[in-house]
C-alpha angles and dihedrals in degrees: 000000000000099000120104096180127059114221129151124232087250091056093048092050092046091052090054100040099097096042138075085281092063093041090057091047095244112165127185108230107175143023110190132171093269107014147042122219133199141163134219127192120239098224143113090308096055105031125099119226092271094061099258131114107277114244089223090057089053089050090048090053091048093047090048093051096044093046093049091046088050090052091049091049093051129082129250109282094029127104130200127217128186115244103176138005132186130182130192114196113212105175140005122255120197105173145004124041135315118218121210128206117192121195132170121252094178133007123182138148093269107025144028135192122201132191115210119192119194122203132191124231090275091056095252117141110249101170140016117199135180123203125191119199138186119224111221129195 
């Protein structure tokens, strides 16, 4: 297991409720031995003016998941900050929910790299993102 902190899904969702995360409707749905999962609705909060999921909303979901995974993979007294994010959009999504799966690519004492894959309601990958973080403290 990669996690160094023990938090429940309820605790993760509570931490995020009064932030951008809560405003976008992002909900953490799974903490597994090697991955973190979350969902985000594709609705008026996350669409761009042309009726498709906004790329920035996808990036916000990816950053949220990678940052929270980084926090969970760090020790008490440490903090994690994002240093770089990229997102490749593979297909448009216009309704429903997108599901994110976040897995580590690299974990060390001073840096982390996370891959976040977003899937539409039919299970087709719609975005692949990579987040690099620095571990402080």
